[in-house]
Each structure stands twice: as C-alpha cells, then as structure tokens.
Backbone bond lengths (Angstrom), bond angles and torsions (degrees), N, CA, C in turn:
res aa  C-N    CA-C-N  psi(-1)  N-CA   C-N-CA  omega(-1)  CA-C   N-CA-C  phi
1 X - - - 1.433 - - 1.526 107.99 -
2 X 1.295 116.78 136.43 1.453 121.41 177.52 1.529 109.04 -108.77
3 X 1.331 115.87 131.14 1.461 121.35 179.82 1.522 110.80 -76.24
4 X 1.329 116.05 152.81 1.462 118.50 174.10 1.528 109.26 -75.77
5 X 1.317 116.86 171.67 1.461 121.35 -174.15 1.522 112.50 -63.87
6 X 1.325 117.68 -36.10 1.472 120.21 179.70 1.526 110.54 -61.34
7 X 1.321 117.42 -43.71 1.469 120.83 178.47 1.524 110.59 -67.11
8 X 1.320 116.38 -40.65 1.471 120.64 178.56 1.532 110.43 -61.32
9 X 1.338 116.20 -39.08 1.462 120.85 179.92 1.531 112.05 -64.70
10 X 1.331 117.68 -35.62 1.469 120.80 178.81 1.527 110.07 -63.36
11 X 1.320 117.03 -39.58 1.467 120.99 -179.83 1.522 110.86 -76.93
12 X 1.329 117.03 -36.66 1.464 121.51 178.21 1.516 112.42 52.99
13 X 1.335 116.19 -138.18 1.468 121.98 178.24 1.522 112.12 -79.72
14 X 1.325 115.89 -10.26 1.460 122.45 -179.78 1.510 108.39 166.89
15 X 1.317 116.94 151.87 1.464 120.19 -176.95 1.520 110.80 -143.24
16 X 1.327 115.04 149.25 1.454 121.35 167.47 1.518 106.80 -75.66
17 X 1.315 117.71 134.35 1.455 120.74 -175.73 1.521 110.47 -145.25
18 X 1.322 114.89 166.76 1.458 121.02 169.14 1.520 107.35 -109.46
19 X 1.306 115.53 138.68 1.455 122.95 178.77 1.525 107.33 -116.59
20 X 1.333 116.19 122.63 1.455 121.16 179.30 1.527 107.89 -107.45
21 X 1.337 115.31 125.05 1.465 121.94 177.23 1.524 108.40 -123.87
22 X 1.329 115.50 170.01 1.469 121.53 177.33 1.517 109.71 -112.96
23 X 1.330 115.85 133.15 1.464 119.99 175.97 1.526 108.96 -75.33
24 X 1.325 117.75 166.26 1.464 119.73 177.48 1.532 113.04 -57.50
25 X 1.338 117.12 -25.62 1.473 120.80 178.39 1.532 112.14 -87.60
26 X 1.357 116.59 -1.05 1.459 119.94 178.73 1.514 114.73 91.15
27 X 1.329 117.41 7.62 1.459 121.02 177.84 1.522 109.93 -80.04
28 X 1.324 116.52 144.03 1.463 121.00 176.36 1.518 109.85 -76.25
29 X 1.326 116.39 142.88 1.452 122.07 175.93 1.516 106.96 -133.38
30 X 1.325 117.52 126.16 1.466 122.99 -177.87 1.518 109.34 -112.65
31 X 1.333 115.73 132.77 1.460 121.74 179.09 1.523 109.50 -130.55
32 X 1.317 115.85 148.83 1.459 121.22 170.76 1.529 107.24 -86.47
33 X 1.334 116.42 131.22 1.466 121.94 -179.83 1.519 109.41 -140.67
34 X 1.320 115.63 164.39 1.455 122.61 168.46 1.519 106.58 -102.03
35 X 1.324 117.29 137.86 1.467 120.38 177.92 1.525 110.27 -129.16
36 X 1.330 114.17 151.47 1.461 122.19 172.61 1.527 106.90 -127.50
37 X 1.316 115.79 161.76 1.458 121.83 179.00 1.514 108.89 -106.64
38 X 1.321 116.17 134.28 1.462 121.51 175.55 1.520 108.84 -127.34
39 X 1.324 115.87 138.60 1.461 121.12 174.29 1.519 108.03 -88.72
40 X 1.322 116.00 135.03 1.456 121.72 175.90 1.528 107.72 -127.29
41 X 1.317 118.43 166.51 1.466 120.31 177.56 1.533 113.20 -58.27
42 X 1.340 117.34 -27.21 1.469 119.89 -179.02 1.526 112.91 -95.94
43 X 1.343 118.77 2.35 1.461 121.38 179.22 1.515 111.85 131.84
44 X 1.324 115.49 -174.06 1.461 121.18 -179.25 1.521 111.14 -78.96
45 X 1.326 115.34 145.11 1.458 122.55 175.35 1.518 109.25 -132.32
46 X 1.320 115.80 150.49 1.451 121.25 168.78 1.522 107.49 -94.15
47 X 1.322 116.48 144.40 1.458 121.07 174.01 1.517 108.96 -126.58
48 X 1.315 115.51 144.16 1.457 121.40 176.88 1.521 108.33 -148.72
49 X 1.313 116.10 151.32 1.453 121.18 179.18 1.516 110.87 -112.85
50 X 1.315 115.37 153.24 1.470 122.11 178.44 1.522 107.43 -133.33
51 X 1.311 115.86 132.45 1.458 120.19 -176.85 1.520 113.47 -72.98
52 X 1.325 116.66 -25.12 1.469 120.74 -178.44 1.526 108.52 -145.27
53 X 1.326 115.20 173.19 1.462 119.90 179.68 1.536 109.08 -83.62
54 X 1.333 113.96 73.18 1.464 121.24 179.94 1.531 110.37 -71.82
55 X 1.316 115.82 176.03 1.469 122.22 179.36 1.522 111.07 -54.22
56 X 1.334 117.73 -42.86 1.472 119.82 -177.94 1.530 111.44 -61.50
57 X 1.310 117.72 -37.14 1.466 121.18 178.93 1.529 109.70 -66.91
58 X 1.332 116.91 -46.55 1.468 120.06 178.63 1.535 110.34 -62.31
59 X 1.334 116.52 -40.86 1.466 119.56 179.28 1.530 111.28 -61.41
60 X 1.337 117.60 -44.70 1.466 120.19 -178.13 1.524 111.86 -66.50
61 X 1.315 116.44 -28.70 1.467 119.01 176.71 1.532 110.94 -71.01
62 X 1.330 116.73 -30.52 1.470 121.56 178.82 1.529 112.38 -82.23
63 X 1.339 115.96 -40.29 1.467 121.72 -178.57 1.523 106.37 -142.86
64 X 1.313 117.38 112.82 1.464 120.30 -170.72 1.534 114.76 -87.16
65 X 1.327 118.27 6.54 1.466 120.33 176.28 1.529 109.54 -80.57
66 X 1.331 116.62 129.66 1.462 121.20 -177.50 1.525 110.24 -138.47
67 X 1.323 114.66 162.67 1.462 122.71 171.18 1.522 106.87 -129.87
68 X 1.332 115.95 136.20 1.460 121.94 177.97 1.528 107.65 -120.84
69 X 1.325 116.41 132.47 1.461 121.90 177.74 1.519 110.47 -119.25
70 X 1.343 115.74 136.86 1.466 121.33 -179.70 1.527 108.41 -138.54
71 X 1.322 117.29 123.09 1.461 120.31 173.49 1.517 109.17 -77.70
72 X 1.318 116.49 139.23 1.463 122.33 178.49 1.528 108.15 -68.70
73 X 1.346 118.51 117.34 1.463 120.36 -177.58 1.534 113.98 -77.28
74 X 1.335 117.46 -14.47 1.462 119.84 -177.21 1.520 110.67 -94.85
75 X 1.323 116.89 145.45 1.467 120.05 -179.07 1.525 113.88 -79.47
76 X 1.337 119.45 -7.33 1.459 121.19 -172.85 1.528 113.94 -64.26
77 X 1.336 119.22 -27.19 1.459 121.49 -179.62 1.526 112.51 -97.44
78 X 1.314 117.37 -2.30 1.463 121.95 -173.75 1.519 109.86 -88.66
79 X 1.330 116.35 102.94 1.460 121.03 -177.74 1.516 112.31 -113.37
80 X 1.308 118.68 -13.56 1.456 121.19 -174.15 1.501 112.31 -125.60
81 X 1.317 114.85 -150.73 1.457 121.49 -177.70 1.526 111.34 -84.90
82 X 1.325 116.43 -36.53 1.464 120.96 -177.10 1.524 109.77 -92.42
83 X 1.322 115.62 129.33 1.466 120.46 179.08 1.531 109.46 -67.67
84 X 1.338 118.14 133.98 1.466 120.43 179.25 1.526 111.77 -58.13
85 X 1.330 114.89 143.85 1.451 119.95 177.90 1.525 109.73 -140.28
86 X 1.307 114.06 151.18 1.460 123.15 179.04 1.518 107.49 -107.32
87 X 1.338 116.53 127.20 1.461 121.54 177.11 1.526 107.69 -117.22
88 X 1.314 115.81 124.25 1.459 121.69 -179.66 1.518 108.97 -120.34
89 X 1.315 116.49 126.93 1.455 120.31 172.71 1.515 107.20 -100.25
90 X 1.320 115.93 148.77 1.453 116.86 -176.98 1.508 113.93 -165.52
91 X 1.326 112.66 -177.39 1.448 122.84 179.64 1.519 107.70 -119.90
92 X 1.323 116.23 122.51 1.466 121.91 -173.80 1.518 112.03 -99.01
93 X 1.325 114.68 147.05 1.464 121.32 168.41 1.520 106.93 -131.39
94 X 1.318 116.09 138.07 1.468 122.34 -175.80 1.515 109.08 -119.44
95 X 1.332 116.01 136.07 1.465 120.74 176.56 1.517 109.00 -140.55
96 X 1.322 115.81 150.29 1.458 120.12 172.86 1.517 106.90 -73.51
97 X 1.351 116.56 134.88 1.463 119.98 -175.48 1.518 110.40 -161.18
98 X 1.324 114.94 163.94 1.459 120.94 170.01 1.520 105.99 -77.77
99 X 1.334 116.68 118.02 1.460 121.17 -173.89 1.523 113.22 -109.26
100 X 1.330 117.66 8.85 1.458 121.28 -174.54 1.527 111.79 -58.72
101 X 1.310 118.09 -50.49 1.472 120.82 -177.32 1.525 111.44 -60.66
102 X 1.332 117.31 -45.83 1.457 120.98 179.06 1.518 111.00 -63.39
103 X 1.327 117.62 -46.44 1.463 121.00 -178.99 1.530 111.78 -62.55
104 X 1.321 117.70 -39.85 1.474 120.11 177.86 1.521 110.89 -65.67
105 X 1.327 116.63 -42.03 1.465 120.73 178.18 1.524 110.43 -60.84
106 X 1.321 116.77 -46.43 1.462 120.20 -178.18 1.527 112.09 -70.11
107 X 1.336 117.28 -38.96 1.467 120.01 177.99 1.521 110.23 -60.53
108 X 1.312 116.47 -39.78 1.465 120.57 178.98 1.526 110.61 -67.78
109 X 1.337 117.43 -39.93 1.463 121.34 -176.56 1.526 112.93 -72.74
110 X 1.331 118.18 -37.24 1.465 120.01 -173.24 1.520 114.76 -118.51
111 X 1.297 117.15 -12.14 1.449 119.83 -175.61 1.506 111.59 -117.14
112 X 1.304 114.98 -146.21 1.454 122.38 179.44 1.528 108.26 -97.97
113 X 1.353 117.61 111.79 1.465 119.30 -177.06 1.532 113.48 -64.88
114 X 1.318 117.35 -13.23 1.467 120.82 179.95 1.533 112.66 -81.32
115 X 1.324 116.87 -18.55 1.460 121.07 -177.77 1.523 109.21 -83.21
116 X 1.318 116.96 135.27 1.465 121.96 177.12 1.526 108.35 -77.31
117 X 1.317 116.15 116.06 1.469 120.90 -177.39 1.511 109.27 -139.22
118 X 1.297 120.23 138.90 1.459 128.18 -0.51 1.523 111.03 -77.78
119 X 1.326 116.31 164.75 1.460 119.41 178.48 1.529 111.20 -62.24
120 X 1.304 116.39 155.32 1.469 121.39 177.43 1.531 108.91 -54.73
121 X 1.307 115.57 141.38 1.457 120.47 178.80 1.519 113.93 94.89
122 X 1.325 116.78 -5.32 1.468 120.02 -178.85 1.525 111.81 -114.29
123 X 1.314 117.04 34.77 1.458 120.43 -179.13 1.528 111.29 -64.21
124 X 1.316 115.48 -41.72 1.459 119.62 179.21 1.515 109.01 -101.92
125 X 1.296 114.07 135.25 1.451 120.66 -179.30 1.511 108.86 -153.15
126 X 1.313 115.63 -139.86 1.455 121.35 -176.15 1.530 109.21 -128.43
127 X 1.299 115.28 126.98 1.454 122.48 178.28 1.524 107.87 -103.14
128 X 1.328 115.48 128.06 1.463 120.39 176.53 1.513 109.01 -111.96
129 X 1.316 115.16 130.39 1.470 122.96 172.60 1.517 106.69 -111.23
130 X 1.329 115.52 130.34 1.455 120.34 -179.61 1.522 108.74 -118.14
131 X 1.327 115.34 111.69 1.465 120.48 174.48 1.524 107.23 -74.25
132 X 1.315 117.09 124.14 1.460 121.71 -176.76 1.529 108.97 -78.87
133 X 1.338 115.45 121.29 1.460 121.67 -179.94 1.526 112.57 -105.95
134 X 1.339 117.72 -23.17 1.456 120.65 -177.28 1.512 111.62 -154.48
135 X 1.331 115.66 152.35 1.460 122.66 -178.45 1.522 108.62 -127.64
136 X 1.313 116.68 136.14 1.461 121.08 177.19 1.505 109.71 -159.24
137 X 1.312 115.30 -156.01 1.448 121.12 -177.81 1.506 109.96 108.28
138 X 1.321 115.55 -144.25 1.457 120.45 179.29 1.526 108.09 -141.80
139 X 1.328 116.86 111.96 1.450 122.73 -179.06 1.513 109.47 159.44
140 X 1.319 117.82 -172.21 1.463 120.90 -176.85 1.521 114.34 -69.17
141 X 1.296 118.46 2.87 1.462 123.13 175.76 1.523 110.85 -103.08
142 X 1.342 118.34 -7.42 1.461 123.22 -175.75 1.521 111.47 -84.84
143 X 1.321 115.64 140.30 1.465 121.04 177.66 1.522 110.09 -89.63
144 X 1.331 116.67 54.16 1.463 121.33 179.87 1.514 111.47 -75.20
145 X 1.334 117.49 -174.79 1.458 121.31 -178.99 1.526 111.47 -54.72
146 X 1.300 116.08 131.71 1.460 121.34 178.22 1.510 114.31 83.05
147 X 1.315 117.84 -0.72 1.454 121.53 179.85 1.516 109.01 -108.05
148 X 1.299 116.15 131.68 1.460 120.45 177.16 1.520 109.41 -88.57
149 X 1.306 116.64 141.46 1.471 120.25 179.13 1.510 111.31 -58.13
150 X 1.332 118.06 -31.69 1.469 120.00 -179.77 1.515 111.82 -67.81
151 X 1.336 117.74 -17.28 1.459 121.23 175.23 1.525 111.15 -76.04
152 X 1.320 116.55 -17.35 1.454 120.94 -172.06 1.521 111.96 -108.18
153 X 1.305 117.18 -48.04 1.455 121.42 -173.33 1.521 109.27 -122.68
154 X 1.302 115.89 133.29 1.459 121.38 178.56 1.515 107.62 -119.77
155 X 1.309 116.76 116.04 1.472 119.78 177.36 1.504 109.08 -70.41
156 X 1.313 116.28 142.47 1.465 121.46 175.39 1.499 109.64 -83.44
C-alpha cells in the first residue's frame, strides 16, 4: 500500500509515534517509538529500531499485528479542537540488525541532533519493518464521509 502525500508529510524524515502491540495474553501494550517511512517494491513500510529485546519486540514476534499512531506536527491541517492524527495498521517483522544508521537518522529528525545516539554498545539491536495494511485517523489521509479511499491510498 502506498500512502498519499499528506500522510507521507506527517511522517517526514522521521516521526515520534506510538506503537500498539498485543501481549501473548491479548493485553494491549503501548510504546513510544521513532518511525521512518521506506518505499519498497510492494508498497510503503514503516521502520523502527529497538536497542534491546523489549516487551514490544517480544510481542511482535508472538503476534505481528500492530497499530501505529502519529500526531500531525504541522498546524496546516488543524482546523478544529482535536489535533489531526494518522493511524496506520500493519503487519510487523522483527530481525536482529545493526541499527546505528537508522537510529542516528531518526534521532536527528525527531530529537536533538547534538546528542550522540545510539549510546555506545548498542550497535546491534532489533529492526522492525511494518507493512502498512490500513490507513485511518483524522486528517486528509482519512477515509471519512465524502472521502474516497482512492484519494488516500494508492496501491502499487
């Protein structure tokens, strides 16, 4: 699935996001993560790195269905009381990988570019790729009343 330009703009070079996973018992678990967008031959994917095998990593290995939420950081889409947000549902895959380049890119995009990130000793971690299966939320990417899905998502 390919995101429309409005959704791509919200993610930009990297975004602060919430990642919702399911525990083996079916409980929801929410984590703060940094995400980037990558184009692949089969469509757009979100990528995120993890310094250790945290609960979210173990959860995604058990159940790969996830939801990612991102508030729109720009005021251009904000017309009401509720700040626009992008909700992406997807299927995650986790692999052990060198995450230094991704973490530095994301730290620069969403954090303080002056801080050295990741800390020494965390070169290898866990890379998560999330295949985007659905788009929602509230904004010009949402298929709300009067909006056609083809205005929001373009299959490759």
